[in-house]
C-alpha positions as CSV (number, residue, x, y, z in Angstrom):
1,X,147.4,85.0,74.0
2,X,146.9,89.1,74.3
3,X,150.4,89.8,73.5
4,X,151.2,89.5,77.0
5,X,150.2,86.1,78.7
6,X,147.3,83.6,77.7
7,X,143.5,84.6,78.0
8,X,141.7,81.8,78.3
9,X,138.4,82.4,75.9
10,X,135.4,80.6,75.2
11,X,134.1,78.8,71.9
12,X,131.9,80.6,70.1
13,X,128.7,78.6,68.6
14,X,126.4,79.4,66.0
15,X,125.1,78.2,62.6
16,X,127.2,78.7,59.2
17,X,125.0,81.5,58.4
18,X,125.2,83.5,61.7
19,X,130.0,82.5,60.8
20,X,130.5,84.0,57.7
21,X,128.8,87.0,58.8
22,X,131.7,87.7,61.3
23,X,135.5,87.4,61.4
24,X,137.2,86.2,64.6
25,X,138.1,88.8,67.5
26,X,141.8,86.7,67.3
27,X,143.5,84.3,65.5
28,X,142.7,81.0,66.7
29,X,139.6,82.0,68.0
30,X,137.5,78.3,68.0
31,X,133.7,78.2,66.1
32,X,131.0,75.8,67.3
33,X,128.9,75.4,64.1
34,X,125.9,73.8,64.7
35,X,124.9,73.6,61.2
36,X,127.2,70.9,60.2
37,X,128.1,69.7,63.6
38,X,132.4,70.7,62.9
39,X,135.0,73.1,65.0
40,X,137.0,75.6,62.8
41,X,139.7,78.1,64.3
42,X,139.9,81.6,62.6
43,X,143.0,82.3,60.8
44,X,143.0,86.1,60.6
45,X,141.5,86.3,57.3
46,X,139.4,83.3,57.7
47,X,137.3,80.9,59.4
48,X,139.0,77.1,58.6
49,X,138.5,73.6,59.5
50,X,140.2,72.8,63.6
51,X,140.0,69.0,62.4
52,X,142.5,68.6,60.0
53,X,142.8,65.0,58.1
54,X,144.7,62.7,59.9
55,X,147.0,60.1,57.7
56,X,146.3,56.9,58.6
57,X,149.9,56.0,59.1
58,X,149.0,58.2,61.9
59,X,147.0,56.0,63.0
60,X,146.7,52.7,65.9
61,X,144.7,50.0,67.5
62,X,142.0,48.3,65.8
63,X,138.7,48.5,65.0
64,X,135.9,46.8,67.2
65,X,133.3,44.8,66.1
66,X,130.6,47.7,67.0
67,X,132.2,49.8,65.4
68,X,132.8,48.3,61.8
69,X,128.9,47.6,62.4
70,X,127.9,50.8,62.9
71,X,130.0,51.8,59.4
72,X,126.9,53.7,56.6
73,X,127.3,50.9,53.9
74,X,127.4,54.1,51.5
75,X,130.0,55.4,53.0
76,X,133.1,52.1,51.9
77,X,134.4,52.7,49.1
78,X,137.3,49.8,47.6
79,X,137.9,46.4,47.0
80,X,138.4,43.7,49.7
81,X,140.9,41.1,48.3
82,X,140.3,37.2,49.0
83,X,143.3,37.6,51.5
84,X,141.9,40.3,53.2
85,X,138.1,38.2,53.6
86,X,140.4,35.7,55.4
87,X,141.7,37.7,57.3
88,X,138.7,39.2,58.6
89,X,137.3,35.1,59.1
90,X,140.1,33.9,60.8
91,X,138.9,36.3,63.7
């Protein structure tokens, strides 16, 4: 938005070093970081993550078997209860 109308802008791309060495040209500008493969937004004073954490309550639907199989074991924390295991076995 240039103060009068919405103007299409491209997404800048580069490494973390390149991103940190520059500032955005307008609030809301997007930057695709090739170091961590994440998207950032310029706030007017800093680059911040453009993808916020999602609350579990906002997630709908079910994970498919292929999605579960793709999860690395090291990323799974916590403990399944006996009833959760029984539900898995029943499906």
